[in-house]
N, CA and C atoms as an extended XYZ file, in Angstrom:
201
Properties=species:S:1:pos:R:3:atomname:S:1:resname:S:1:resid:I:1 pbc="F F F"
N       -34.180       19.715        5.796 N   UNK     1
C       -33.897       18.951        7.101 CA  UNK     1
C       -32.816       18.857        7.619 C   UNK     1
N       -32.720       19.205        9.261 N   UNK     2
C       -30.920       18.783        9.731 CA  UNK     2
C       -31.311       17.808        9.979 C   UNK     2
N       -29.796       17.465        9.218 N   UNK     3
C       -29.047       16.472        9.749 CA  UNK     3
C       -28.571       16.453       11.241 C   UNK     3
N       -28.967       14.919       11.510 N   UNK     4
C       -29.145       13.958       12.986 CA  UNK     4
C       -27.679       13.668       13.242 C   UNK     4
N       -27.167       13.682       15.023 N   UNK     5
C       -25.994       13.269       14.973 CA  UNK     5
C       -25.479       11.614       14.692 C   UNK     5
N       -26.565       11.412       14.725 N   UNK     6
C       -26.038        9.464       14.120 CA  UNK     6
C       -25.836        9.542       12.746 C   UNK     6
N       -26.111       10.638       11.395 N   UNK     7
C       -25.920       10.713       10.431 CA  UNK     7
C       -24.583       10.701       10.296 C   UNK     7
N       -23.748       10.232        9.293 N   UNK     8
C       -22.480       10.130        8.928 CA  UNK     8
C       -22.647       10.992        7.817 C   UNK     8
N       -21.382       12.559        7.872 N   UNK     9
C       -20.933       13.255        6.502 CA  UNK     9
C       -19.668       12.518        5.842 C   UNK     9
N       -20.223       11.931        4.818 N   UNK    10
C       -19.054       10.888        4.693 CA  UNK    10
C       -18.973       11.683        3.228 C   UNK    10
N       -17.212       11.913        3.319 N   UNK    11
C       -17.002       11.646        1.843 CA  UNK    11
C       -15.944       11.464        1.713 C   UNK    11
N       -15.117       11.390        0.015 N   UNK    12
C       -13.832       11.961       -0.585 CA  UNK    12
C       -12.295       11.892        0.609 C   UNK    12
N       -11.423       10.773        0.389 N   UNK    13
C       -10.012       11.259        1.361 CA  UNK    13
C       -10.012       13.457        0.345 C   UNK    13
N        -9.578       13.364       -1.142 N   UNK    14
C        -9.028       15.069       -0.971 CA  UNK    14
C       -10.606       15.787       -0.947 C   UNK    14
N       -12.015       15.173       -0.485 N   UNK    15
C       -12.766       16.321       -0.625 CA  UNK    15
C       -12.185       16.234        1.284 C   UNK    15
N       -12.397       15.692        1.809 N   UNK    16
C       -11.760       15.668        3.614 CA  UNK    16
C       -10.873       16.194        4.157 C   UNK    16
N        -9.259       16.200        3.032 N   UNK    17
C        -7.926       17.427        2.763 CA  UNK    17
C        -8.960       18.389        2.787 C   UNK    17
N        -9.792       18.745        1.135 N   UNK    18
C        -9.751       19.967        1.418 CA  UNK    18
C       -10.379       20.650        2.801 C   UNK    18
N       -11.409       20.008        2.869 N   UNK    19
C       -11.803       20.290        4.550 CA  UNK    19
C       -11.264       20.860        5.519 C   UNK    19
N        -9.543       20.690        5.399 N   UNK    20
C        -9.357       20.430        6.768 CA  UNK    20
C        -7.874       21.168        6.226 C   UNK    20
N        -7.933       21.299        5.301 N   UNK    21
C        -6.507       22.036        4.702 CA  UNK    21
C        -5.334       21.299        4.711 C   UNK    21
N        -5.700       20.277        3.982 N   UNK    22
C        -4.906       19.325        4.633 CA  UNK    22
C        -4.269       18.851        2.831 C   UNK    22
N        -3.293       17.913        3.145 N   UNK    23
C        -3.036       16.799        1.456 CA  UNK    23
C        -3.832       15.931        1.766 C   UNK    23
N        -4.323       15.192        0.732 N   UNK    24
C        -4.733       13.642        1.359 CA  UNK    24
C        -4.210       12.462        1.176 C   UNK    24
N        -2.603       12.867        1.552 N   UNK    25
C        -1.593       12.103        2.382 CA  UNK    25
C        -1.963       11.660        3.749 C   UNK    25
N        -1.975       13.656        3.828 N   UNK    26
C        -2.086       13.632        5.726 CA  UNK    26
C        -3.698       12.746        5.944 C   UNK    26
N        -4.353       13.161        5.353 N   UNK    27
C        -5.489       11.965        5.824 CA  UNK    27
C        -5.394       10.870        5.374 C   UNK    27
N        -5.177       10.160        4.450 N   UNK    28
C        -4.802        8.547        4.331 CA  UNK    28
C        -3.507        8.039        5.897 C   UNK    28
N        -2.992        9.593        6.227 N   UNK    29
C        -2.012        8.537        7.584 CA  UNK    29
C        -2.761        8.780        8.384 C   UNK    29
N        -3.656        9.700        8.541 N   UNK    30
C        -4.758        9.340        9.755 CA  UNK    30
C        -5.271        7.867        9.277 C   UNK    30
N        -5.971        8.325        8.646 N   UNK    31
C        -6.208        6.387        8.954 CA  UNK    31
C        -5.853        5.768        9.204 C   UNK    31
N        -4.370        5.492        8.528 N   UNK    32
C        -4.015        4.146        8.910 CA  UNK    32
C        -3.094        4.040       10.215 C   UNK    32
N        -2.750        5.554       11.087 N   UNK    33
C        -2.505        5.132       12.522 CA  UNK    33
C        -3.567        4.827       13.302 C   UNK    33
N        -4.740        5.305       12.439 N   UNK    34
C        -6.938        5.239       13.495 CA  UNK    34
C        -6.546        5.482       14.626 C   UNK    34
N        -6.765        7.481       13.679 N   UNK    35
C        -6.557        8.535       14.511 CA  UNK    35
C        -8.251        8.794       13.497 C   UNK    35
N        -8.053        8.994       12.517 N   UNK    36
C       -10.099        8.956       12.216 CA  UNK    36
C       -10.236        7.546       11.322 C   UNK    36
N       -11.476        7.050       10.825 N   UNK    37
C       -12.307        5.997       10.451 CA  UNK    37
C       -12.339        6.244        9.168 C   UNK    37
N       -11.549        4.864        8.342 N   UNK    38
C       -12.178        5.482        6.387 CA  UNK    38
C       -13.159        4.392        6.357 C   UNK    38
N       -13.590        4.216        5.749 N   UNK    39
C       -14.640        3.118        5.321 CA  UNK    39
C       -15.313        3.214        3.657 C   UNK    39
N       -14.570        2.071        3.570 N   UNK    40
C       -14.668        0.925        1.679 CA  UNK    40
C       -15.750        0.722        1.746 C   UNK    40
N       -15.946        1.219        0.099 N   UNK    41
C       -17.139        1.367       -0.186 CA  UNK    41
C       -16.398        0.506       -1.597 C   UNK    41
N       -16.583       -0.765       -1.589 N   UNK    42
C       -15.895       -1.466       -2.928 CA  UNK    42
C       -13.920       -1.129       -2.759 C   UNK    42
N       -13.384       -2.384       -3.733 N   UNK    43
C       -12.390       -2.019       -3.761 CA  UNK    43
C       -11.134       -0.616       -3.258 C   UNK    43
N       -11.821       -0.108       -4.011 N   UNK    44
C       -10.526        1.118       -4.174 CA  UNK    44
C       -11.912        2.322       -3.380 C   UNK    44
N       -11.961        3.085       -3.200 N   UNK    45
C       -13.641        3.700       -2.777 CA  UNK    45
C       -13.266        4.021       -1.481 C   UNK    45
N       -12.772        4.893       -0.724 N   UNK    46
C       -12.873        4.853        0.459 CA  UNK    46
C       -13.317        6.385        0.422 C   UNK    46
N       -13.798        6.591        2.289 N   UNK    47
C       -14.913        7.410        2.647 CA  UNK    47
C       -14.368        8.241        4.041 C   UNK    47
N       -14.673        9.381        4.430 N   UNK    48
C       -14.168        9.786        5.864 CA  UNK    48
C       -15.360       10.857        6.394 C   UNK    48
N       -15.021       10.457        7.634 N   UNK    49
C       -16.163       10.936        8.263 CA  UNK    49
C       -15.932       12.676        8.600 C   UNK    49
N       -16.860       13.472        8.026 N   UNK    50
C       -16.345       14.496        8.365 CA  UNK    50
C       -16.179       14.900       10.131 C   UNK    50
N       -17.256       14.193       10.955 N   UNK    51
C       -17.481       14.535       12.431 CA  UNK    51
C       -16.123       14.307       12.975 C   UNK    51
N       -15.504       13.111       12.602 N   UNK    52
C       -14.660       12.870       13.210 CA  UNK    52
C       -12.809       13.814       12.684 C   UNK    52
N       -13.460       13.994       11.612 N   UNK    53
C       -12.335       15.208       10.952 CA  UNK    53
C       -13.024       17.106       12.199 C   UNK    53
N       -13.345       17.098       12.154 N   UNK    54
C       -14.070       18.154       13.873 CA  UNK    54
C       -13.137       17.372       14.231 C   UNK    54
N       -13.369       15.993       15.449 N   UNK    55
C       -13.375       15.813       16.519 CA  UNK    55
C       -11.878       16.158       16.582 C   UNK    55
N       -10.584       16.325       15.553 N   UNK    56
C        -9.066       15.623       15.914 CA  UNK    56
C        -8.497       16.649       15.623 C   UNK    56
N        -9.903       17.883       14.792 N   UNK    57
C        -9.279       19.438       14.918 CA  UNK    57
C        -9.148       20.023       16.137 C   UNK    57
N        -7.923       20.682       17.083 N   UNK    58
C        -7.825       21.590       18.046 CA  UNK    58
C        -7.034       22.669       17.882 C   UNK    58
N        -7.577       23.523       18.992 N   UNK    59
C        -7.342       24.827       19.153 CA  UNK    59
C        -5.828       25.042       19.736 C   UNK    59
N        -4.894       25.356       19.158 N   UNK    60
C        -3.478       25.707       19.964 CA  UNK    60
C        -3.298       26.735       20.931 C   UNK    60
N        -2.910       26.860       21.841 N   UNK    61
C        -3.190       27.686       22.974 CA  UNK    61
C        -2.003       28.639       22.381 C   UNK    61
N        -2.094       29.930       23.307 N   UNK    62
C        -1.880       30.579       23.014 CA  UNK    62
C        -1.219       31.574       23.714 C   UNK    62
N        -0.582       32.999       23.789 N   UNK    63
C         0.219       33.174       23.969 CA  UNK    63
C        -0.747       33.957       25.872 C   UNK    63
N        -1.350       34.118       24.869 N   UNK    64
C        -2.741       35.311       25.827 CA  UNK    64
C        -3.311       33.777       27.066 C   UNK    64
N        -3.304       33.190       26.481 N   UNK    65
C        -4.418       31.751       26.972 CA  UNK    65
C        -5.646       31.176       26.453 C   UNK    65
N        -5.687       30.090       26.411 N   UNK    66
C        -7.139       30.116       25.518 CA  UNK    66
C        -8.313       30.141       26.412 C   UNK    66
N        -9.200       30.698       25.677 N   UNK    67
C       -11.307       31.234       26.173 CA  UNK    67
C       -11.901       30.002       26.044 C   UNK    67
């Protein structure tokens, strides 16, 4: 069954960091500065929506021009 747009793809901070190819500390910084939303489950467990990670990833402009 395909995931609908209303469903969140919540993963742990380390899993989100691996998905984005960055350090866990970077994901925590983005949560702190409000770039992405962290969802707390209990006193210590934090989850991040992979759709938000996808939304903040941007392609870089190239010398030949972006397509």
